[in-house]
PyMOL commands that place a pseudoatom at each C-alpha (Angstrom):
pseudoatom trace, name=CA, resn=MET, resi=1, chain=A, elem=C, hetatm=0, pos=[-19.730, 0.280, 5.233]
pseudoatom trace, name=CA, resn=PRO, resi=2, chain=A, elem=C, hetatm=0, pos=[-17.059, 2.874, 6.117]
pseudoatom trace, name=CA, resn=LYS, resi=3, chain=A, elem=C, hetatm=0, pos=[-16.070, 5.683, 3.814]
pseudoatom trace, name=CA, resn=VAL, resi=4, chain=A, elem=C, hetatm=0, pos=[-12.670, 5.525, 2.136]
pseudoatom trace, name=CA, resn=SER, resi=5, chain=A, elem=C, hetatm=0, pos=[-10.244, 8.378, 1.598]
pseudoatom trace, name=CA, resn=MET, resi=6, chain=A, elem=C, hetatm=0, pos=[-7.170, 8.753, -0.543]
pseudoatom trace, name=CA, resn=MET, resi=7, chain=A, elem=C, hetatm=0, pos=[-4.404, 11.286, -0.011]
pseudoatom trace, name=CA, resn=GLY, resi=8, chain=A, elem=C, hetatm=0, pos=[-1.327, 11.817, -2.073]
pseudoatom trace, name=CA, resn=THR, resi=9, chain=A, elem=C, hetatm=0, pos=[1.258, 13.946, -3.754]
pseudoatom trace, name=CA, resn=ILE, resi=10, chain=A, elem=C, hetatm=0, pos=[2.100, 14.396, -7.409]
pseudoatom trace, name=CA, resn=THR, resi=11, chain=A, elem=C, hetatm=0, pos=[5.187, 15.983, -8.949]
pseudoatom trace, name=CA, resn=CYS, resi=12, chain=A, elem=C, hetatm=0, pos=[5.009, 17.188, -12.526]
pseudoatom trace, name=CA, resn=GLN, resi=13, chain=A, elem=C, hetatm=0, pos=[7.837, 17.777, -14.948]
pseudoatom trace, name=CA, resn=ASP, resi=14, chain=A, elem=C, hetatm=0, pos=[9.594, 21.148, -14.937]
pseudoatom trace, name=CA, resn=GLY, resi=15, chain=A, elem=C, hetatm=0, pos=[7.665, 23.711, -16.932]
pseudoatom trace, name=CA, resn=LYS, resi=16, chain=A, elem=C, hetatm=0, pos=[4.482, 21.587, -16.978]
pseudoatom trace, name=CA, resn=GLY, resi=17, chain=A, elem=C, hetatm=0, pos=[2.768, 23.005, -13.871]
pseudoatom trace, name=CA, resn=ASP, resi=18, chain=A, elem=C, hetatm=0, pos=[0.142, 25.053, -15.670]
pseudoatom trace, name=CA, resn=GLU, resi=19, chain=A, elem=C, hetatm=0, pos=[-0.605, 22.192, -18.053]
pseudoatom trace, name=CA, resn=MET, resi=20, chain=A, elem=C, hetatm=0, pos=[-0.890, 19.796, -15.090]
pseudoatom trace, name=CA, resn=GLU, resi=21, chain=A, elem=C, hetatm=0, pos=[-3.260, 22.201, -13.359]
pseudoatom trace, name=CA, resn=THR, resi=22, chain=A, elem=C, hetatm=0, pos=[-5.514, 22.207, -16.422]
pseudoatom trace, name=CA, resn=VAL, resi=23, chain=A, elem=C, hetatm=0, pos=[-5.534, 18.405, -16.602]
pseudoatom trace, name=CA, resn=LEU, resi=24, chain=A, elem=C, hetatm=0, pos=[-6.270, 18.068, -12.880]
pseudoatom trace, name=CA, resn=LYS, resi=25, chain=A, elem=C, hetatm=0, pos=[-9.247, 20.416, -13.242]
pseudoatom trace, name=CA, resn=GLU, resi=26, chain=A, elem=C, hetatm=0, pos=[-10.497, 18.169, -16.061]
pseudoatom trace, name=CA, resn=MET, resi=27, chain=A, elem=C, hetatm=0, pos=[-10.105, 15.133, -13.804]
pseudoatom trace, name=CA, resn=VAL, resi=28, chain=A, elem=C, hetatm=0, pos=[-12.184, 16.802, -11.095]
pseudoatom trace, name=CA, resn=GLU, resi=29, chain=A, elem=C, hetatm=0, pos=[-14.932, 17.523, -13.620]
pseudoatom trace, name=CA, resn=ALA, resi=30, chain=A, elem=C, hetatm=0, pos=[-14.784, 13.917, -14.845]
pseudoatom trace, name=CA, resn=ALA, resi=31, chain=A, elem=C, hetatm=0, pos=[-15.064, 12.631, -11.255]
pseudoatom trace, name=CA, resn=ARG, resi=32, chain=A, elem=C, hetatm=0, pos=[-18.420, 14.428, -10.896]
pseudoatom trace, name=CA, resn=GLU, resi=33, chain=A, elem=C, hetatm=0, pos=[-19.878, 11.658, -13.086]
pseudoatom trace, name=CA, resn=GLU, resi=34, chain=A, elem=C, hetatm=0, pos=[-18.666, 8.851, -10.824]
pseudoatom trace, name=CA, resn=PRO, resi=35, chain=A, elem=C, hetatm=0, pos=[-21.092, 7.368, -8.276]
pseudoatom trace, name=CA, resn=GLY, resi=36, chain=A, elem=C, hetatm=0, pos=[-19.933, 7.495, -4.682]
pseudoatom trace, name=CA, resn=VAL, resi=37, chain=A, elem=C, hetatm=0, pos=[-17.441, 10.347, -5.106]
pseudoatom trace, name=CA, resn=GLU, resi=38, chain=A, elem=C, hetatm=0, pos=[-18.044, 12.774, -2.228]
pseudoatom trace, name=CA, resn=ILE, resi=39, chain=A, elem=C, hetatm=0, pos=[-14.859, 14.876, -2.332]
pseudoatom trace, name=CA, resn=TYR, resi=40, chain=A, elem=C, hetatm=0, pos=[-12.300, 14.912, -5.124]
pseudoatom trace, name=CA, resn=SER, resi=41, chain=A, elem=C, hetatm=0, pos=[-9.726, 17.677, -4.938]
pseudoatom trace, name=CA, resn=TYR, resi=42, chain=A, elem=C, hetatm=0, pos=[-6.270, 18.726, -6.102]
pseudoatom trace, name=CA, resn=HIS, resi=43, chain=A, elem=C, hetatm=0, pos=[-4.180, 21.459, -4.522]
pseudoatom trace, name=CA, resn=ARG, resi=44, chain=A, elem=C, hetatm=0, pos=[-1.158, 23.225, -6.015]
pseudoatom trace, name=CA, resn=GLY, resi=45, chain=A, elem=C, hetatm=0, pos=[1.891, 23.517, -3.768]
pseudoatom trace, name=CA, resn=GLU, resi=46, chain=A, elem=C, hetatm=0, pos=[5.372, 24.914, -4.250]
pseudoatom trace, name=CA, resn=GLY, resi=47, chain=A, elem=C, hetatm=0, pos=[7.164, 24.425, -7.535]
pseudoatom trace, name=CA, resn=ASN, resi=48, chain=A, elem=C, hetatm=0, pos=[6.023, 21.293, -9.330]
pseudoatom trace, name=CA, resn=SER, resi=49, chain=A, elem=C, hetatm=0, pos=[4.119, 19.714, -6.447]
pseudoatom trace, name=CA, resn=PHE, resi=50, chain=A, elem=C, hetatm=0, pos=[0.409, 19.014, -6.193]
pseudoatom trace, name=CA, resn=SER, resi=51, chain=A, elem=C, hetatm=0, pos=[-1.574, 17.366, -3.392]
pseudoatom trace, name=CA, resn=PHE, resi=52, chain=A, elem=C, hetatm=0, pos=[-4.652, 15.212, -3.726]
pseudoatom trace, name=CA, resn=PHE, resi=53, chain=A, elem=C, hetatm=0, pos=[-7.550, 14.353, -1.420]
pseudoatom trace, name=CA, resn=ALA, resi=54, chain=A, elem=C, hetatm=0, pos=[-10.584, 12.223, -2.212]
pseudoatom trace, name=CA, resn=LEU, resi=55, chain=A, elem=C, hetatm=0, pos=[-13.425, 10.870, -0.107]
pseudoatom trace, name=CA, resn=MET, resi=56, chain=A, elem=C, hetatm=0, pos=[-15.507, 8.027, -1.446]
pseudoatom trace, name=CA, resn=ALA, resi=57, chain=A, elem=C, hetatm=0, pos=[-18.794, 6.685, -0.065]
pseudoatom trace, name=CA, resn=ASP, resi=58, chain=A, elem=C, hetatm=0, pos=[-17.335, 3.166, 0.263]
pseudoatom trace, name=CA, resn=GLN, resi=59, chain=A, elem=C, hetatm=0, pos=[-14.714, 0.737, -1.013]
pseudoatom trace, name=CA, resn=GLU, resi=60, chain=A, elem=C, hetatm=0, pos=[-16.799, -0.088, -4.094]
pseudoatom trace, name=CA, resn=ALA, resi=61, chain=A, elem=C, hetatm=0, pos=[-16.770, 3.576, -5.151]
pseudoatom trace, name=CA, resn=MET, resi=62, chain=A, elem=C, hetatm=0, pos=[-12.987, 3.653, -4.698]
pseudoatom trace, name=CA, resn=GLN, resi=63, chain=A, elem=C, hetatm=0, pos=[-12.559, 0.485, -6.754]
pseudoatom trace, name=CA, resn=ASN, resi=64, chain=A, elem=C, hetatm=0, pos=[-14.761, 1.845, -9.553]
pseudoatom trace, name=CA, resn=HIS, resi=65, chain=A, elem=C, hetatm=0, pos=[-12.983, 5.203, -9.626]
pseudoatom trace, name=CA, resn=GLY, resi=66, chain=A, elem=C, hetatm=0, pos=[-11.503, 6.036, -13.009]
pseudoatom trace, name=CA, resn=GLN, resi=67, chain=A, elem=C, hetatm=0, pos=[-13.739, 3.772, -15.076]
pseudoatom trace, name=CA, resn=THR, resi=68, chain=A, elem=C, hetatm=0, pos=[-15.858, 6.397, -16.842]
pseudoatom trace, name=CA, resn=GLU, resi=69, chain=A, elem=C, hetatm=0, pos=[-14.916, 7.462, -20.356]
pseudoatom trace, name=CA, resn=ALA, resi=70, chain=A, elem=C, hetatm=0, pos=[-14.442, 11.074, -19.232]
pseudoatom trace, name=CA, resn=MET, resi=71, chain=A, elem=C, hetatm=0, pos=[-12.055, 10.043, -16.465]
pseudoatom trace, name=CA, resn=GLN, resi=72, chain=A, elem=C, hetatm=0, pos=[-10.125, 7.715, -18.773]
pseudoatom trace, name=CA, resn=MET, resi=73, chain=A, elem=C, hetatm=0, pos=[-9.570, 10.597, -21.203]
pseudoatom trace, name=CA, resn=ALA, resi=74, chain=A, elem=C, hetatm=0, pos=[-8.424, 12.959, -18.452]
pseudoatom trace, name=CA, resn=MET, resi=75, chain=A, elem=C, hetatm=0, pos=[-6.103, 10.343, -16.953]
pseudoatom trace, name=CA, resn=ALA, resi=76, chain=A, elem=C, hetatm=0, pos=[-4.463, 9.739, -20.347]
pseudoatom trace, name=CA, resn=ALA, resi=77, chain=A, elem=C, hetatm=0, pos=[-3.318, 13.380, -20.375]
pseudoatom trace, name=CA, resn=PHE, resi=78, chain=A, elem=C, hetatm=0, pos=[-2.179, 13.212, -16.723]
pseudoatom trace, name=CA, resn=GLY, resi=79, chain=A, elem=C, hetatm=0, pos=[0.457, 10.475, -17.006]
pseudoatom trace, name=CA, resn=PRO, resi=80, chain=A, elem=C, hetatm=0, pos=[2.833, 12.111, -19.495]
pseudoatom trace, name=CA, resn=LEU, resi=81, chain=A, elem=C, hetatm=0, pos=[3.088, 15.257, -17.339]
pseudoatom trace, name=CA, resn=MET, resi=82, chain=A, elem=C, hetatm=0, pos=[4.336, 13.479, -14.207]
pseudoatom trace, name=CA, resn=ALA, resi=83, chain=A, elem=C, hetatm=0, pos=[8.008, 13.594, -13.238]
pseudoatom trace, name=CA, resn=GLU, resi=84, chain=A, elem=C, hetatm=0, pos=[7.621, 10.406, -11.186]
pseudoatom trace, name=CA, resn=PRO, resi=85, chain=A, elem=C, hetatm=0, pos=[4.837, 8.045, -10.135]
pseudoatom trace, name=CA, resn=PRO, resi=86, chain=A, elem=C, hetatm=0, pos=[2.316, 9.654, -7.751]
pseudoatom trace, name=CA, resn=ASN, resi=87, chain=A, elem=C, hetatm=0, pos=[2.552, 8.826, -4.070]
pseudoatom trace, name=CA, resn=MET, resi=88, chain=A, elem=C, hetatm=0, pos=[-0.976, 7.816, -3.012]
pseudoatom trace, name=CA, resn=ALA, resi=89, chain=A, elem=C, hetatm=0, pos=[-2.145, 6.369, 0.306]
pseudoatom trace, name=CA, resn=PRO, resi=90, chain=A, elem=C, hetatm=0, pos=[-5.628, 4.988, 1.006]
pseudoatom trace, name=CA, resn=ALA, resi=91, chain=A, elem=C, hetatm=0, pos=[-7.106, 5.504, 4.463]
pseudoatom trace, name=CA, resn=THR, resi=92, chain=A, elem=C, hetatm=0, pos=[-10.282, 5.209, 6.514]
pseudoatom trace, name=CA, resn=PRO, resi=93, chain=A, elem=C, hetatm=0, pos=[-11.431, 8.569, 7.898]
pseudoatom trace, name=CA, resn=ILE, resi=94, chain=A, elem=C, hetatm=0, pos=[-12.037, 8.544, 11.656]
pseudoatom trace, name=CA, resn=ALA, resi=95, chain=A, elem=C, hetatm=0, pos=[-12.907, 12.175, 12.507]
pseudoatom trace, name=CA, resn=ALA, resi=96, chain=A, elem=C, hetatm=0, pos=[-13.711, 15.251, 10.407]
pseudoatom trace, name=CA, resn=ILE, resi=97, chain=A, elem=C, hetatm=0, pos=[-15.226, 18.711, 10.218]
pseudoatom trace, name=CA, resn=GLY, resi=98, chain=A, elem=C, hetatm=0, pos=[-16.966, 19.496, 6.965]
pseudoatom trace, name=CA, resn=PHE, resi=99, chain=A, elem=C, hetatm=0, pos=[-18.265, 16.089, 5.978]
pseudoatom trace, name=CA, resn=ASP, resi=100, chain=A, elem=C, hetatm=0, pos=[-20.185, 13.285, 7.645]
pseudoatom trace, name=CA, resn=LEU, resi=101, chain=A, elem=C, hetatm=0, pos=[-18.519, 9.957, 8.287]
for i in range(1, 101): cmd.bond("trace and resi %d" % i, "trace and resi %d" % (i + 1))
show_as sticks, trace
zoom trace
């Protein structure tokens, strides 16, 4: 079964960047508990923008993402900080350095 990746961008409300950063760090910690999560990362860009990259072992891991209690709690704090819905795109990785496909 092929691995599944997810890439995206998130824009937070003005003045909420540091709070968003804290929540995203909590989400990364919560994702450590989820089976099949190989990479789960957020990156701060200019202004209110953040980027996201995740690599899951398979489609089942992607579908089960966000179901743990810890992740549910972190996600509840994430939503109110967003300026708009996140722009996320699933993909199938085809070539990489730094992780096995």
